[in-house]
PyMOL Python script that loads the backbone (N, CA, C, O; Angstrom):
from pymol import cmd

cmd.read_pdbstr("""\
ATOM      1  N   MET A   1      15.799   8.874  -4.077  1.00  0.00           N
ATOM      2  CA  MET A   1      14.803   7.825  -4.007  1.00  0.00           C
ATOM      3  C   MET A   1      13.443   8.354  -3.583  1.00  0.00           C
ATOM      4  O   MET A   1      12.423   7.830  -4.030  1.00  0.00           O
ATOM      5  N   ASN A   2      13.396   9.361  -2.750  1.00  0.00           N
ATOM      6  CA  ASN A   2      12.146   9.964  -2.291  1.00  0.00           C
ATOM      7  C   ASN A   2      11.174   8.973  -1.660  1.00  0.00           C
ATOM      8  O   ASN A   2       9.959   9.138  -1.770  1.00  0.00           O
ATOM      9  N   THR A   3      11.692   7.968  -1.016  1.00  0.00           N
ATOM     10  CA  THR A   3      10.881   7.024  -0.256  1.00  0.00           C
ATOM     11  C   THR A   3      10.521   7.677   1.068  1.00  0.00           C
ATOM     12  O   THR A   3      11.358   8.349   1.671  1.00  0.00           O
ATOM     13  N   SER A   4       9.264   7.486   1.541  1.00  0.00           N
ATOM     14  CA  SER A   4       8.896   8.104   2.813  1.00  0.00           C
ATOM     15  C   SER A   4       8.002   7.195   3.640  1.00  0.00           C
ATOM     16  O   SER A   4       7.123   6.512   3.114  1.00  0.00           O
ATOM     17  N   ALA A   5       8.241   7.202   4.931  1.00  0.00           N
ATOM     18  CA  ALA A   5       7.422   6.483   5.905  1.00  0.00           C
ATOM     19  C   ALA A   5       7.076   7.494   6.990  1.00  0.00           C
ATOM     20  O   ALA A   5       7.898   7.776   7.861  1.00  0.00           O
ATOM     21  N   THR A   6       5.873   8.037   6.942  1.00  0.00           N
ATOM     22  CA  THR A   6       5.510   9.134   7.838  1.00  0.00           C
ATOM     23  C   THR A   6       4.561   8.741   8.960  1.00  0.00           C
ATOM     24  O   THR A   6       4.349   9.537   9.874  1.00  0.00           O
ATOM     25  N   GLY A   7       3.987   7.558   8.929  1.00  0.00           N
ATOM     26  CA  GLY A   7       3.097   7.126  10.000  1.00  0.00           C
ATOM     27  C   GLY A   7       3.865   6.453  11.121  1.00  0.00           C
ATOM     28  O   GLY A   7       4.999   6.015  10.933  1.00  0.00           O
ATOM     29  N   ASN A   8       3.238   6.372  12.295  1.00  0.00           N
ATOM     30  CA  ASN A   8       3.855   5.642  13.404  1.00  0.00           C
ATOM     31  C   ASN A   8       4.005   4.173  13.021  1.00  0.00           C
ATOM     32  O   ASN A   8       3.063   3.559  12.520  1.00  0.00           O
ATOM     33  N   TYR A   9       5.188   3.612  13.255  1.00  0.00           N
ATOM     34  CA  TYR A   9       5.495   2.212  12.964  1.00  0.00           C
ATOM     35  C   TYR A   9       5.286   1.860  11.487  1.00  0.00           C
ATOM     36  O   TYR A   9       4.968   0.714  11.170  1.00  0.00           O
ATOM     37  N   SER A  10       5.455   2.811  10.597  1.00  0.00           N
ATOM     38  CA  SER A  10       5.302   2.553   9.167  1.00  0.00           C
ATOM     39  C   SER A  10       6.641   2.197   8.531  1.00  0.00           C
ATOM     40  O   SER A  10       7.702   2.585   9.019  1.00  0.00           O
ATOM     41  N   THR A  11       6.568   1.439   7.417  1.00  0.00           N
ATOM     42  CA  THR A  11       7.770   1.006   6.708  1.00  0.00           C
ATOM     43  C   THR A  11       7.565   1.200   5.212  1.00  0.00           C
ATOM     44  O   THR A  11       6.553   0.772   4.656  1.00  0.00           O
ATOM     45  N   ALA A  12       8.521   1.842   4.568  1.00  0.00           N
ATOM     46  CA  ALA A  12       8.488   2.013   3.114  1.00  0.00           C
ATOM     47  C   ALA A  12       9.816   1.551   2.541  1.00  0.00           C
ATOM     48  O   ALA A  12      10.880   1.928   3.033  1.00  0.00           O
ATOM     49  N   LEU A  13       9.750   0.739   1.507  1.00  0.00           N
ATOM     50  CA  LEU A  13      10.958   0.215   0.881  1.00  0.00           C
ATOM     51  C   LEU A  13      10.744   0.181  -0.627  1.00  0.00           C
ATOM     52  O   LEU A  13       9.859  -0.521  -1.117  1.00  0.00           O
ATOM     53  N   GLY A  14      11.545   0.930  -1.353  1.00  0.00           N
ATOM     54  CA  GLY A  14      11.443   0.961  -2.808  1.00  0.00           C
ATOM     55  C   GLY A  14      11.435   2.387  -3.316  1.00  0.00           C
ATOM     56  O   GLY A  14      11.147   3.324  -2.571  1.00  0.00           O
ATOM     57  N   TYR A  15      11.749   2.542  -4.573  1.00  0.00           N
ATOM     58  CA  TYR A  15      11.822   3.837  -5.237  1.00  0.00           C
ATOM     59  C   TYR A  15      10.459   4.528  -5.182  1.00  0.00           C
ATOM     60  O   TYR A  15       9.482   4.017  -5.728  1.00  0.00           O
ATOM     61  N   TYR A  16      10.394   5.665  -4.538  1.00  0.00           N
ATOM     62  CA  TYR A  16       9.170   6.453  -4.360  1.00  0.00           C
ATOM     63  C   TYR A  16       8.064   5.712  -3.597  1.00  0.00           C
ATOM     64  O   TYR A  16       6.893   6.054  -3.757  1.00  0.00           O
ATOM     65  N   ALA A  17       8.390   4.733  -2.795  1.00  0.00           N
ATOM     66  CA  ALA A  17       7.389   4.062  -1.960  1.00  0.00           C
ATOM     67  C   ALA A  17       6.944   5.009  -0.853  1.00  0.00           C
ATOM     68  O   ALA A  17       7.754   5.775  -0.332  1.00  0.00           O
ATOM     69  N   GLU A  18       5.654   4.966  -0.487  1.00  0.00           N
ATOM     70  CA  GLU A  18       5.118   5.839   0.550  1.00  0.00           C
ATOM     71  C   GLU A  18       4.254   5.051   1.528  1.00  0.00           C
ATOM     72  O   GLU A  18       3.322   4.356   1.124  1.00  0.00           O
ATOM     73  N   ALA A  19       4.566   5.162   2.808  1.00  0.00           N
ATOM     74  CA  ALA A  19       3.768   4.578   3.881  1.00  0.00           C
ATOM     75  C   ALA A  19       3.311   5.745   4.749  1.00  0.00           C
ATOM     76  O   ALA A  19       4.099   6.289   5.524  1.00  0.00           O
ATOM     77  N   GLU A  20       2.053   6.130   4.625  1.00  0.00           N
ATOM     78  CA  GLU A  20       1.566   7.364   5.235  1.00  0.00           C
ATOM     79  C   GLU A  20       0.734   7.169   6.494  1.00  0.00           C
ATOM     80  O   GLU A  20       0.641   8.099   7.296  1.00  0.00           O
ATOM     81  N   GLY A  21       0.139   6.035   6.703  1.00  0.00           N
ATOM     82  CA  GLY A  21      -0.694   5.832   7.881  1.00  0.00           C
ATOM     83  C   GLY A  21       0.046   5.067   8.958  1.00  0.00           C
ATOM     84  O   GLY A  21       1.124   4.526   8.715  1.00  0.00           O
ATOM     85  N   ASP A  22      -0.529   5.020  10.144  1.00  0.00           N
ATOM     86  CA  ASP A  22       0.073   4.260  11.240  1.00  0.00           C
ATOM     87  C   ASP A  22       0.046   2.762  10.920  1.00  0.00           C
ATOM     88  O   ASP A  22      -0.921   2.254  10.354  1.00  0.00           O
ATOM     89  N   ASN A  23       1.121   2.070  11.291  1.00  0.00           N
ATOM     90  CA  ASN A  23       1.244   0.616  11.095  1.00  0.00           C
ATOM     91  C   ASN A  23       1.123   0.201   9.633  1.00  0.00           C
ATOM     92  O   ASN A  23       0.566  -0.858   9.342  1.00  0.00           O
ATOM     93  N   THR A  24       1.629   1.005   8.715  1.00  0.00           N
ATOM     94  CA  THR A  24       1.526   0.697   7.294  1.00  0.00           C
ATOM     95  C   THR A  24       2.821   0.128   6.745  1.00  0.00           C
ATOM     96  O   THR A  24       3.902   0.350   7.291  1.00  0.00           O
ATOM     97  N   VAL A  25       2.686  -0.618   5.639  1.00  0.00           N
ATOM     98  CA  VAL A  25       3.848  -1.175   4.948  1.00  0.00           C
ATOM     99  C   VAL A  25       3.664  -0.957   3.448  1.00  0.00           C
ATOM    100  O   VAL A  25       2.642  -1.342   2.881  1.00  0.00           O
ATOM    101  N   ALA A  26       4.644  -0.345   2.818  1.00  0.00           N
ATOM    102  CA  ALA A  26       4.662  -0.169   1.365  1.00  0.00           C
ATOM    103  C   ALA A  26       5.996  -0.691   0.851  1.00  0.00           C
ATOM    104  O   ALA A  26       7.051  -0.152   1.184  1.00  0.00           O
ATOM    105  N   ILE A  27       5.946  -1.741   0.039  1.00  0.00           N
ATOM    106  CA  ILE A  27       7.168  -2.335  -0.502  1.00  0.00           C
ATOM    107  C   ILE A  27       7.023  -2.453  -2.014  1.00  0.00           C
ATOM    108  O   ILE A  27       6.120  -3.124  -2.513  1.00  0.00           O
ATOM    109  N   GLY A  28       7.911  -1.799  -2.725  1.00  0.00           N
ATOM    110  CA  GLY A  28       7.912  -1.821  -4.183  1.00  0.00           C
ATOM    111  C   GLY A  28       7.936  -0.408  -4.727  1.00  0.00           C
ATOM    112  O   GLY A  28       7.430   0.517  -4.091  1.00  0.00           O
ATOM    113  N   ALA A  29       8.518  -0.238  -5.891  1.00  0.00           N
ATOM    114  CA  ALA A  29       8.593   1.086  -6.500  1.00  0.00           C
ATOM    115  C   ALA A  29       7.197   1.670  -6.694  1.00  0.00           C
ATOM    116  O   ALA A  29       6.304   1.000  -7.212  1.00  0.00           O
ATOM    117  N   PHE A  30       7.019   2.901  -6.281  1.00  0.00           N
ATOM    118  CA  PHE A  30       5.773   3.659  -6.410  1.00  0.00           C
ATOM    119  C   PHE A  30       4.603   3.055  -5.627  1.00  0.00           C
ATOM    120  O   PHE A  30       3.451   3.397  -5.893  1.00  0.00           O
ATOM    121  N   SER A  31       4.874   2.174  -4.678  1.00  0.00           N
ATOM    122  CA  SER A  31       3.797   1.604  -3.863  1.00  0.00           C
ATOM    123  C   SER A  31       3.306   2.631  -2.847  1.00  0.00           C
ATOM    124  O   SER A  31       4.057   3.515  -2.433  1.00  0.00           O
ATOM    125  N   LEU A  32       2.034   2.507  -2.446  1.00  0.00           N
ATOM    126  CA  LEU A  32       1.415   3.460  -1.528  1.00  0.00           C
ATOM    127  C   LEU A  32       0.526   2.736  -0.530  1.00  0.00           C
ATOM    128  O   LEU A  32      -0.386   2.007  -0.918  1.00  0.00           O
ATOM    129  N   ALA A  33       0.790   2.936   0.745  1.00  0.00           N
ATOM    130  CA  ALA A  33      -0.076   2.466   1.830  1.00  0.00           C
ATOM    131  C   ALA A  33      -0.435   3.711   2.631  1.00  0.00           C
ATOM    132  O   ALA A  33       0.417   4.280   3.313  1.00  0.00           O
ATOM    133  N   SER A  34      -1.698   4.135   2.551  1.00  0.00           N
ATOM    134  CA  SER A  34      -2.028   5.453   3.090  1.00  0.00           C
ATOM    135  C   SER A  34      -3.134   5.471   4.133  1.00  0.00           C
ATOM    136  O   SER A  34      -3.713   6.528   4.383  1.00  0.00           O
ATOM    137  N   ALA A  35      -3.443   4.350   4.742  1.00  0.00           N
ATOM    138  CA  ALA A  35      -4.456   4.313   5.796  1.00  0.00           C
ATOM    139  C   ALA A  35      -3.958   3.409   6.922  1.00  0.00           C
ATOM    140  O   ALA A  35      -3.026   2.629   6.727  1.00  0.00           O
ATOM    141  N   ILE A  36      -4.566   3.512   8.080  1.00  0.00           N
ATOM    142  CA  ILE A  36      -4.137   2.724   9.234  1.00  0.00           C
ATOM    143  C   ILE A  36      -4.160   1.232   8.901  1.00  0.00           C
ATOM    144  O   ILE A  36      -5.143   0.719   8.366  1.00  0.00           O
ATOM    145  N   ASN A  37      -3.063   0.546   9.224  1.00  0.00           N
ATOM    146  CA  ASN A  37      -2.903  -0.901   9.019  1.00  0.00           C
ATOM    147  C   ASN A  37      -2.979  -1.334   7.557  1.00  0.00           C
ATOM    148  O   ASN A  37      -3.306  -2.490   7.287  1.00  0.00           O
ATOM    149  N   ALA A  38      -2.691  -0.459   6.617  1.00  0.00           N
ATOM    150  CA  ALA A  38      -2.714  -0.800   5.194  1.00  0.00           C
ATOM    151  C   ALA A  38      -1.380  -1.399   4.766  1.00  0.00           C
ATOM    152  O   ALA A  38      -0.327  -1.066   5.309  1.00  0.00           O
ATOM    153  N   THR A  39      -1.449  -2.303   3.766  1.00  0.00           N
ATOM    154  CA  THR A  39      -0.250  -2.946   3.240  1.00  0.00           C
ATOM    155  C   THR A  39      -0.303  -2.950   1.716  1.00  0.00           C
ATOM    156  O   THR A  39      -1.285  -3.397   1.123  1.00  0.00           O
ATOM    157  N   ALA A  40       0.750  -2.453   1.090  1.00  0.00           N
ATOM    158  CA  ALA A  40       0.868  -2.468  -0.371  1.00  0.00           C
ATOM    159  C   ALA A  40       2.188  -3.120  -0.745  1.00  0.00           C
ATOM    160  O   ALA A  40       3.255  -2.648  -0.353  1.00  0.00           O
ATOM    161  N   LEU A  41       2.113  -4.209  -1.508  1.00  0.00           N
ATOM    162  CA  LEU A  41       3.308  -4.947  -1.916  1.00  0.00           C
ATOM    163  C   LEU A  41       3.305  -5.108  -3.427  1.00  0.00           C
ATOM    164  O   LEU A  41       2.429  -5.775  -3.978  1.00  0.00           O
ATOM    165  N   GLY A  42       4.266  -4.510  -4.096  1.00  0.00           N
ATOM    166  CA  GLY A  42       4.386  -4.651  -5.538  1.00  0.00           C
ATOM    167  C   GLY A  42       4.547  -3.310  -6.219  1.00  0.00           C
ATOM    168  O   GLY A  42       4.193  -2.270  -5.663  1.00  0.00           O
ATOM    169  N   HIS A  43       5.078  -3.342  -7.415  1.00  0.00           N
ATOM    170  CA  HIS A  43       5.291  -2.121  -8.193  1.00  0.00           C
ATOM    171  C   HIS A  43       3.958  -1.409  -8.427  1.00  0.00           C
ATOM    172  O   HIS A  43       3.032  -1.977  -9.007  1.00  0.00           O
ATOM    173  N   ASN A  44       3.875  -0.176  -7.975  1.00  0.00           N
ATOM    174  CA  ASN A  44       2.696   0.675  -8.156  1.00  0.00           C
ATOM    175  C   ASN A  44       1.434   0.127  -7.471  1.00  0.00           C
ATOM    176  O   ASN A  44       0.322   0.476  -7.869  1.00  0.00           O
ATOM    177  N   ALA A  45       1.586  -0.708  -6.471  1.00  0.00           N
ATOM    178  CA  ALA A  45       0.436  -1.207  -5.708  1.00  0.00           C
ATOM    179  C   ALA A  45      -0.037  -0.124  -4.746  1.00  0.00           C
ATOM    180  O   ALA A  45       0.769   0.672  -4.266  1.00  0.00           O
ATOM    181  N   SER A  46      -1.348  -0.087  -4.459  1.00  0.00           N
ATOM    182  CA  SER A  46      -1.835   0.887  -3.484  1.00  0.00           C
ATOM    183  C   SER A  46      -2.939   0.309  -2.610  1.00  0.00           C
ATOM    184  O   SER A  46      -3.836  -0.388  -3.085  1.00  0.00           O
ATOM    185  N   ALA A  47      -2.849   0.615  -1.329  1.00  0.00           N
ATOM    186  CA  ALA A  47      -3.850   0.246  -0.330  1.00  0.00           C
ATOM    187  C   ALA A  47      -4.210   1.543   0.383  1.00  0.00           C
ATOM    188  O   ALA A  47      -3.394   2.096   1.121  1.00  0.00           O
ATOM    189  N   THR A  48      -5.423   2.027   0.166  1.00  0.00           N
ATOM    190  CA  THR A  48      -5.758   3.381   0.608  1.00  0.00           C
ATOM    191  C   THR A  48      -6.867   3.474   1.652  1.00  0.00           C
ATOM    192  O   THR A  48      -7.274   4.580   2.008  1.00  0.00           O
ATOM    193  N   LYS A  49      -7.352   2.372   2.139  1.00  0.00           N
ATOM    194  CA  LYS A  49      -8.372   2.387   3.193  1.00  0.00           C
ATOM    195  C   LYS A  49      -7.902   1.551   4.383  1.00  0.00           C
ATOM    196  O   LYS A  49      -6.985   0.739   4.261  1.00  0.00           O
ATOM    197  N   THR A  50      -8.542   1.759   5.533  1.00  0.00           N
ATOM    198  CA  THR A  50      -8.167   1.078   6.765  1.00  0.00           C
ATOM    199  C   THR A  50      -8.130  -0.436   6.582  1.00  0.00           C
ATOM    200  O   THR A  50      -9.066  -1.034   6.051  1.00  0.00           O
ATOM    201  N   GLU A  51      -7.035  -1.043   7.030  1.00  0.00           N
ATOM    202  CA  GLU A  51      -6.828  -2.492   7.010  1.00  0.00           C
ATOM    203  C   GLU A  51      -6.956  -3.107   5.617  1.00  0.00           C
ATOM    204  O   GLU A  51      -7.349  -4.267   5.495  1.00  0.00           O
ATOM    205  N   SER A  52      -6.636  -2.358   4.576  1.00  0.00           N
ATOM    206  CA  SER A  52      -6.664  -2.899   3.218  1.00  0.00           C
ATOM    207  C   SER A  52      -5.298  -3.461   2.839  1.00  0.00           C
ATOM    208  O   SER A  52      -4.268  -3.033   3.360  1.00  0.00           O
ATOM    209  N   THR A  53      -5.309  -4.436   1.913  1.00  0.00           N
ATOM    210  CA  THR A  53      -4.080  -5.089   1.472  1.00  0.00           C
ATOM    211  C   THR A  53      -4.100  -5.244  -0.042  1.00  0.00           C
ATOM    212  O   THR A  53      -5.055  -5.775  -0.608  1.00  0.00           O
ATOM    213  N   ALA A  54      -3.043  -4.778  -0.691  1.00  0.00           N
ATOM    214  CA  ALA A  54      -2.896  -4.925  -2.140  1.00  0.00           C
ATOM    215  C   ALA A  54      -1.570  -5.610  -2.425  1.00  0.00           C
ATOM    216  O   ALA A  54      -0.516  -5.149  -1.989  1.00  0.00           O
ATOM    217  N   VAL A  55      -1.631  -6.723  -3.167  1.00  0.00           N
ATOM    218  CA  VAL A  55      -0.420  -7.469  -3.503  1.00  0.00           C
ATOM    219  C   VAL A  55      -0.402  -7.707  -5.005  1.00  0.00           C
ATOM    220  O   VAL A  55      -1.304  -8.346  -5.547  1.00  0.00           O
ATOM    221  N   GLY A  56       0.615  -7.200  -5.674  1.00  0.00           N
ATOM    222  CA  GLY A  56       0.781  -7.397  -7.108  1.00  0.00           C
ATOM    223  C   GLY A  56       0.995  -6.078  -7.823  1.00  0.00           C
ATOM    224  O   GLY A  56       0.614  -5.019  -7.324  1.00  0.00           O
ATOM    225  N   GLN A  57       1.602  -6.149  -8.984  1.00  0.00           N
ATOM    226  CA  GLN A  57       1.844  -4.941  -9.763  1.00  0.00           C
ATOM    227  C   GLN A  57       0.521  -4.281 -10.136  1.00  0.00           C
ATOM    228  O   GLN A  57      -0.388  -4.934 -10.648  1.00  0.00           O
ATOM    229  N   ASP A  58       0.423  -2.987  -9.875  1.00  0.00           N
ATOM    230  CA  ASP A  58      -0.761  -2.170 -10.175  1.00  0.00           C
ATOM    231  C   ASP A  58      -2.024  -2.629  -9.438  1.00  0.00           C
ATOM    232  O   ASP A  58      -3.127  -2.273  -9.851  1.00  0.00           O
ATOM    233  N   ALA A  59      -1.892  -3.399  -8.371  1.00  0.00           N
ATOM    234  CA  ALA A  59      -3.049  -3.821  -7.574  1.00  0.00           C
ATOM    235  C   ALA A  59      -3.586  -2.633  -6.787  1.00  0.00           C
ATOM    236  O   ALA A  59      -2.805  -1.802  -6.322  1.00  0.00           O
ATOM    237  N   ARG A  60      -4.921  -2.536  -6.627  1.00  0.00           N
ATOM    238  CA  ARG A  60      -5.554  -1.429  -5.925  1.00  0.00           C
ATOM    239  C   ARG A  60      -6.572  -1.951  -4.918  1.00  0.00           C
ATOM    240  O   ARG A  60      -7.531  -2.627  -5.292  1.00  0.00           O
ATOM    241  N   ALA A  61      -6.366  -1.641  -3.652  1.00  0.00           N
ATOM    242  CA  ALA A  61      -7.331  -1.974  -2.599  1.00  0.00           C
ATOM    243  C   ALA A  61      -7.861  -0.651  -2.063  1.00  0.00           C
ATOM    244  O   ALA A  61      -7.174   0.036  -1.306  1.00  0.00           O
ATOM    245  N   THR A  62      -9.082  -0.295  -2.454  1.00  0.00           N
ATOM    246  CA  THR A  62      -9.642   1.005  -2.084  1.00  0.00           C
ATOM    247  C   THR A  62     -10.880   0.903  -1.205  1.00  0.00           C
ATOM    248  O   THR A  62     -11.537   1.912  -0.950  1.00  0.00           O
ATOM    249  N   GLY A  63     -11.208  -0.284  -0.742  1.00  0.00           N
ATOM    250  CA  GLY A  63     -12.307  -0.468   0.192  1.00  0.00           C
ATOM    251  C   GLY A  63     -11.775  -0.834   1.566  1.00  0.00           C
ATOM    252  O   GLY A  63     -10.736  -1.485   1.676  1.00  0.00           O
ATOM    253  N   GLU A  64     -12.479  -0.421   2.617  1.00  0.00           N
ATOM    254  CA  GLU A  64     -12.035  -0.766   3.968  1.00  0.00           C
ATOM    255  C   GLU A  64     -12.015  -2.277   4.146  1.00  0.00           C
ATOM    256  O   GLU A  64     -12.932  -2.983   3.728  1.00  0.00           O
ATOM    257  N   ARG A  65     -10.931  -2.762   4.786  1.00  0.00           N
ATOM    258  CA  ARG A  65     -10.709  -4.186   5.051  1.00  0.00           C
ATOM    259  C   ARG A  65     -10.744  -5.038   3.778  1.00  0.00           C
ATOM    260  O   ARG A  65     -11.073  -6.222   3.836  1.00  0.00           O
ATOM    261  N   SER A  66     -10.412  -4.450   2.648  1.00  0.00           N
ATOM    262  CA  SER A  66     -10.390  -5.198   1.390  1.00  0.00           C
ATOM    263  C   SER A  66      -9.020  -5.816   1.152  1.00  0.00           C
ATOM    264  O   SER A  66      -8.003  -5.311   1.627  1.00  0.00           O
ATOM    265  N   THR A  67      -9.012  -6.916   0.407  1.00  0.00           N
ATOM    266  CA  THR A  67      -7.775  -7.601   0.045  1.00  0.00           C
ATOM    267  C   THR A  67      -7.816  -7.906  -1.442  1.00  0.00           C
ATOM    268  O   THR A  67      -8.814  -8.411  -1.957  1.00  0.00           O
ATOM    269  N   VAL A  68      -6.733  -7.598  -2.120  1.00  0.00           N
ATOM    270  CA  VAL A  68      -6.654  -7.864  -3.551  1.00  0.00           C
ATOM    271  C   VAL A  68      -5.298  -8.491  -3.860  1.00  0.00           C
ATOM    272  O   VAL A  68      -4.266  -8.050  -3.356  1.00  0.00           O
ATOM    273  N   LEU A  69      -5.320  -9.530  -4.698  1.00  0.00           N
ATOM    274  CA  LEU A  69      -4.098 -10.251  -5.066  1.00  0.00           C
ATOM    275  C   LEU A  69      -4.031 -10.386  -6.582  1.00  0.00           C
ATOM    276  O   LEU A  69      -4.991 -10.839  -7.206  1.00  0.00           O
ATOM    277  N   GLY A  70      -2.925 -10.003  -7.170  1.00  0.00           N
ATOM    278  CA  GLY A  70      -2.717 -10.208  -8.595  1.00  0.00           C
ATOM    279  C   GLY A  70      -2.481  -8.920  -9.351  1.00  0.00           C
ATOM    280  O   GLY A  70      -2.916  -7.847  -8.933  1.00  0.00           O
ATOM    281  N   GLN A  71      -1.794  -9.038 -10.457  1.00  0.00           N
ATOM    282  CA  GLN A  71      -1.467  -7.882 -11.272  1.00  0.00           C
ATOM    283  C   GLN A  71      -2.733  -7.203 -11.787  1.00  0.00           C
ATOM    284  O   GLN A  71      -3.581  -7.835 -12.417  1.00  0.00           O
ATOM    285  N   GLY A  72      -2.843  -5.912 -11.511  1.00  0.00           N
ATOM    286  CA  GLY A  72      -3.965  -5.117 -11.992  1.00  0.00           C
ATOM    287  C   GLY A  72      -5.287  -5.379 -11.292  1.00  0.00           C
ATOM    288  O   GLY A  72      -6.307  -4.821 -11.696  1.00  0.00           O
ATOM    289  N   ALA A  73      -5.304  -6.203 -10.264  1.00  0.00           N
ATOM    290  CA  ALA A  73      -6.547  -6.524  -9.553  1.00  0.00           C
ATOM    291  C   ALA A  73      -7.028  -5.322  -8.747  1.00  0.00           C
ATOM    292  O   ALA A  73      -6.225  -4.488  -8.327  1.00  0.00           O
ATOM    293  N   GLN A  74      -8.357  -5.233  -8.531  1.00  0.00           N
ATOM    294  CA  GLN A  74      -8.932  -4.123  -7.779  1.00  0.00           C
ATOM    295  C   GLN A  74     -10.003  -4.620  -6.821  1.00  0.00           C
ATOM    296  O   GLN A  74     -10.774  -5.523  -7.145  1.00  0.00           O
ATOM    297  N   ALA A  75     -10.040  -4.013  -5.631  1.00  0.00           N
ATOM    298  CA  ALA A  75     -11.098  -4.274  -4.654  1.00  0.00           C
ATOM    299  C   ALA A  75     -11.572  -2.917  -4.159  1.00  0.00           C
ATOM    300  O   ALA A  75     -10.793  -2.156  -3.585  1.00  0.00           O
ATOM    301  N   THR A  76     -12.847  -2.609  -4.379  1.00  0.00           N
ATOM    302  CA  THR A  76     -13.345  -1.273  -4.065  1.00  0.00           C
ATOM    303  C   THR A  76     -14.404  -1.241  -2.978  1.00  0.00           C
ATOM    304  O   THR A  76     -14.767  -0.154  -2.529  1.00  0.00           O
ATOM    305  N   GLY A  77     -14.913  -2.372  -2.536  1.00  0.00           N
ATOM    306  CA  GLY A  77     -16.019  -2.344  -1.600  1.00  0.00           C
ATOM    307  C   GLY A  77     -15.709  -2.817  -0.235  1.00  0.00           C
ATOM    308  O   GLY A  77     -16.586  -2.829   0.628  1.00  0.00           O
TER     309      GLY A  77
END
""", "prot")
cmd.dss("prot")
cmd.show_as("cartoon", "prot")
cmd.util.cbc("prot")
cmd.orient("prot")
């Protein structure tokens, strides 16, 4: 499965899910939460900045404190 949760208090659930920052949550196949307090929920969702949240398949939250909801949605600022 290669799922990994390497941050303090991080949680990863799903095929190749990765939770790399402290207090992160990654749920869904290939999901990635890689910054402090980031949350990624959905297949291939990613939250890569502090306190960012991505929910939905292929959703991308790449701005600090950004929130994105929906398939393929993106928040960069």
